[in-house]
C-alpha positions as CSV (number, residue, x, y, z in Angstrom):
1,M,69.5,-5.6,-1.5
2,L,69.1,-5.3,2.4
3,V,65.2,-3.9,2.0
4,E,62.6,-4.2,-0.7
5,N,59.1,-5.1,-1.1
6,T,59.9,-8.8,-1.9
7,S,62.4,-11.4,-0.7
8,S,64.5,-14.0,-2.6
9,N,65.2,-15.9,1.3
10,P,62.4,-16.7,3.5
11,K,64.6,-15.6,6.5
12,I,65.2,-12.3,4.7
13,K,61.8,-10.3,5.7
14,A,60.6,-8.1,2.9
15,R,58.6,-4.9,3.5
16,H,57.9,-1.7,1.4
17,G,60.8,0.3,1.0
18,L,64.0,0.4,-0.2
19,S,68.0,-0.3,1.4
20,V,71.0,-1.2,-0.3
21,Y,74.4,-1.8,0.4
22,I,77.1,-0.9,-2.0
23,K,81.1,-2.0,-1.8
24,T,83.2,0.0,-4.6
25,N,87.0,0.0,-4.5
26,K,86.8,3.0,-2.3
27,H,83.8,2.9,-0.4
28,E,80.8,1.2,1.5
29,I,77.8,3.1,1.0
30,L,74.1,2.5,2.2
31,F,71.7,3.8,-0.3
32,D,68.3,4.3,1.7
33,T,67.4,2.8,5.1
34,A,63.7,1.9,4.3
35,W,61.0,2.5,7.4
36,D,63.1,1.4,10.7
37,D,66.1,-0.9,11.5
38,L,64.9,-3.7,9.2
39,F,68.1,-3.1,7.5
40,L,70.5,-3.7,10.0
41,R,68.6,-7.1,11.0
42,N,68.8,-8.0,7.3
43,A,72.0,-7.2,7.1
44,E,73.5,-8.6,10.2
45,F,71.8,-12.0,8.9
46,L,73.7,-11.6,5.4
47,G,76.9,-10.7,7.6
48,I,77.5,-7.2,6.5
49,D,78.6,-5.0,9.1
50,L,76.9,-1.9,8.6
51,K,79.4,0.1,11.3
52,T,81.9,0.1,8.4
53,V,79.8,2.0,6.1
54,D,80.9,5.3,5.3
55,T,78.8,6.9,3.3
56,L,75.1,7.5,3.7
57,V,73.0,8.5,0.7
58,I,69.3,9.2,1.4
59,S,67.3,9.4,-2.2
60,H,64.1,11.8,-1.1
61,G,62.2,12.7,1.7
62,H,59.8,10.1,2.2
63,S,59.6,7.5,4.7
64,D,60.0,4.3,3.1
65,H,63.3,5.6,2.1
66,G,64.6,7.8,5.3
67,K,62.6,7.2,8.2
68,G,65.4,4.5,9.6
69,L,67.8,7.4,9.4
70,R,67.6,7.5,13.1
71,D,68.3,4.2,13.7
72,F,71.2,4.1,11.0
73,M,73.3,7.1,13.0
74,A,72.5,5.7,16.4
75,Y,74.1,2.6,15.0
76,N,77.1,3.6,12.9
77,K,78.8,6.6,14.5
78,T,81.1,7.5,11.9
79,A,79.4,7.9,8.2
80,K,78.7,11.1,6.5
81,V,74.6,11.7,5.3
82,Y,74.3,13.2,2.0
83,I,70.8,14.6,1.6
84,R,68.9,17.3,-0.1
85,E,68.1,19.8,2.5
86,S,64.7,19.8,1.0
87,A,64.2,16.2,1.8
88,F,63.2,17.3,5.6
89,D,60.7,19.6,4.5
90,P,56.9,18.1,5.5
91,H,55.7,15.6,2.3
92,F,52.5,13.8,1.9
93,I,50.4,11.4,0.1
94,K,47.0,11.6,-0.2
95,V,45.0,8.6,0.2
96,M,41.3,8.4,-0.2
97,G,41.4,12.3,0.0
98,I,43.0,11.7,3.2
99,K,47.0,13.5,3.4
100,V,49.0,11.2,5.3
101,N,52.4,12.4,6.4
102,I,55.4,10.4,5.0
103,G,58.2,13.0,5.7
104,L,61.4,12.1,7.8
105,D,62.3,13.0,11.2
106,V,63.1,16.8,11.1
107,D,65.2,17.3,14.1
108,L,67.8,15.0,12.8
109,M,68.7,17.7,10.0
110,S,71.0,19.7,12.4
111,D,73.2,16.5,13.0
112,P,76.5,17.3,12.2
113,R,77.4,14.4,10.0
114,I,74.5,15.7,8.1
115,V,75.9,17.0,4.4
116,F,73.4,18.8,2.3
117,T,73.7,18.6,-1.4
118,N,72.1,20.7,-4.5
119,G,72.5,20.1,-8.3
120,V,75.5,18.1,-9.4
121,H,77.4,17.2,-6.2
122,R,80.7,15.0,-6.4
123,I,81.8,13.3,-3.4
124,D,84.8,12.0,-4.9
125,D,86.4,11.1,-8.4
126,E,83.9,7.8,-7.8
127,L,80.7,9.3,-6.0
128,L,78.5,11.9,-8.0
129,L,75.1,12.8,-6.7
130,L,72.4,14.2,-9.3
131,S,69.2,16.3,-8.4
132,D,67.0,18.9,-10.6
133,V,66.5,16.6,-13.5
134,T,65.4,18.4,-16.5
135,E,63.8,16.2,-19.0
136,K,60.2,15.7,-18.4
137,Q,59.4,12.5,-20.6
138,L,57.3,9.6,-19.7
139,L,56.3,10.7,-16.1
140,S,54.6,8.7,-13.9
141,E,51.0,9.6,-13.0
142,T,50.8,7.9,-9.9
143,A,53.0,10.8,-8.2
144,K,50.5,12.9,-8.5
145,K,49.1,12.0,-5.6
146,L,52.1,12.8,-3.6
147,L,52.1,16.6,-2.2
148,K,54.5,18.8,-0.3
149,K,53.9,21.5,2.4
150,E,54.7,25.0,1.4
151,N,53.7,28.3,3.3
152,G,51.5,26.0,4.9
153,R,49.5,24.8,1.9
154,F,49.3,21.5,0.0
155,V,50.9,21.8,-3.1
156,K,52.0,19.1,-5.9
157,D,55.4,17.8,-5.0
158,D,57.8,18.8,-7.5
159,F,60.6,16.2,-6.0
160,S,63.2,18.9,-5.7
161,H,64.5,17.1,-2.5
162,E,65.0,13.9,-4.8
163,Q,68.6,12.7,-5.5
164,N,70.3,9.9,-7.8
165,L,73.6,8.2,-7.1
166,L,76.1,7.8,-9.7
167,I,79.1,5.4,-9.1
168,T,82.4,5.6,-11.6
169,E,85.0,3.0,-11.5
170,S,87.8,2.4,-14.1
171,D,86.0,3.2,-17.1
172,H,82.1,2.4,-16.4
173,S,79.5,4.2,-14.1
174,I,76.3,2.3,-12.6
175,L,73.2,4.5,-10.9
176,F,70.9,3.9,-8.4
177,A,67.8,5.8,-8.0
178,G,65.5,5.4,-5.1
179,C,61.9,6.0,-6.8
180,A,62.6,7.9,-10.0
181,H,59.5,10.6,-9.3
182,S,60.9,12.2,-11.9
183,G,61.2,9.7,-14.5
184,I,63.7,7.1,-14.9
185,Y,64.5,7.6,-18.5
186,N,64.8,11.4,-17.6
187,I,67.5,10.3,-14.7
188,V,69.1,8.4,-17.3
189,C,69.7,10.7,-19.8
190,S,71.2,13.3,-17.0
191,A,73.5,10.6,-15.7
192,Q,74.8,9.7,-19.4
193,R,75.7,13.7,-19.5
194,Q,78.1,12.7,-16.7
195,C,79.9,9.9,-17.7
196,I,80.8,7.8,-20.4
197,N,79.8,4.3,-20.0
198,L,76.5,3.7,-18.1
199,I,76.4,-0.1,-17.9
200,A,73.4,-0.5,-15.3
201,C,70.6,1.6,-13.6
202,I,69.3,0.5,-10.3
203,G,66.3,1.4,-7.9
204,G,62.7,1.8,-8.4
205,F,60.6,3.3,-11.3
206,H,57.4,4.6,-9.7
207,L,55.3,2.9,-11.6
208,Y,52.8,1.6,-8.9
209,N,50.7,3.2,-6.2
210,P,50.5,0.9,-3.3
211,P,47.7,2.7,-1.3
212,T,45.6,2.4,-4.4
213,R,47.3,-0.7,-5.6
214,K,47.2,0.9,-9.0
215,Y,49.9,1.0,-11.9
216,E,50.3,3.2,-14.6
217,S,48.8,2.7,-18.1
218,K,50.0,-0.3,-20.0
219,E,50.7,1.9,-23.1
220,L,52.9,4.1,-20.4
221,I,55.0,1.3,-19.2
222,G,55.3,0.0,-23.0
223,A,56.6,3.3,-24.1
224,L,59.2,3.5,-21.7
225,A,60.2,0.1,-22.1
226,N,61.1,1.2,-25.3
227,K,63.2,4.2,-24.3
228,L,65.2,2.3,-21.9
229,N,65.5,-0.2,-24.4
230,E,67.3,2.4,-26.4
231,T,69.8,2.9,-24.1
232,P,73.0,0.9,-23.2
233,A,72.5,0.2,-19.9
234,R,71.0,-3.2,-18.2
235,F,68.2,-2.4,-15.5
236,Y,67.6,-3.7,-12.3
237,T,64.3,-2.7,-10.8
238,C,62.5,-3.6,-7.5
239,H,60.1,-1.5,-5.1
240,C,58.0,0.5,-6.6
241,T,58.2,-0.6,-10.2
242,G,55.5,-3.3,-8.8
243,Q,55.4,-7.0,-10.0
244,K,53.0,-6.4,-12.9
245,A,54.7,-3.3,-14.4
246,Y,57.9,-5.6,-14.1
247,E,56.5,-8.1,-16.3
248,I,55.2,-6.0,-19.1
249,M,59.0,-4.1,-19.2
250,R,60.1,-8.0,-19.0
251,N,58.3,-9.0,-22.3
252,I,59.5,-5.9,-23.9
253,M,63.3,-5.7,-22.9
254,G,64.1,-9.3,-22.1
255,E,67.1,-9.9,-20.5
256,K,68.0,-6.3,-20.3
257,V,66.0,-5.8,-17.3
258,S,65.6,-8.0,-13.9
259,Y,64.3,-7.8,-10.6
260,F,66.1,-7.3,-7.7
261,S,64.6,-8.9,-4.6
262,A,65.8,-8.4,-0.7
263,G,68.7,-10.6,0.0
264,T,70.1,-10.9,-3.5
265,S,73.6,-9.4,-5.0
266,L,74.8,-8.0,-7.6
267,N,78.0,-8.4,-8.9
268,L,78.7,-5.5,-11.6
């Protein structure tokens, strides 16, 4: 984990956002970039050279996940960037009645390294991108504060700009989600239709709203934890899940859920 709201190492700076470096048998991947070049600075401290990354996946069009795209493209000259085209649409969050722009840098969308994705997009036999999640169970109420601009009008964000990464090696798969605005349980269901053995899920579950510092209800968090408990995967959560929501889930799920902080590594 290169950037996350918390840090396991005092020399690794924490910030609200997400950026994960992933190494597979065939690829070096960056999943999200957070706000700025902090992911580059933290990677350097950890001894990771992001010039060798061949694949960047931007999970959705919010600045805490993709605003560092410009810094990445200036540093790494070869990696392909996989993103939904609608991720470059104007996106906003409502804070105390004020609409705050949280979108990406639109001028980057014409870069030839950008690959626009849609629905189920297979990169190769290892990497699959999932979007257009159809299930609608246990959705976050905090997501209703997020808006997009459509035909000059502000409307509720439908998160059609969101995608998730499914990595398959040998006989198992691992799912990466950015904020899981479509609902982490729903995303897991979509991933299970695309693979045989989902062993782990990593990402934010969007159970906390930082501007208002409000969490989802204990009832929703508990119901979600019980649903995730029914799946075979282990869960490594972070970012927009929030510490309080994580503790509730941990009490229900035990070692089936863990927190993934900046500076921490997982071998799966």
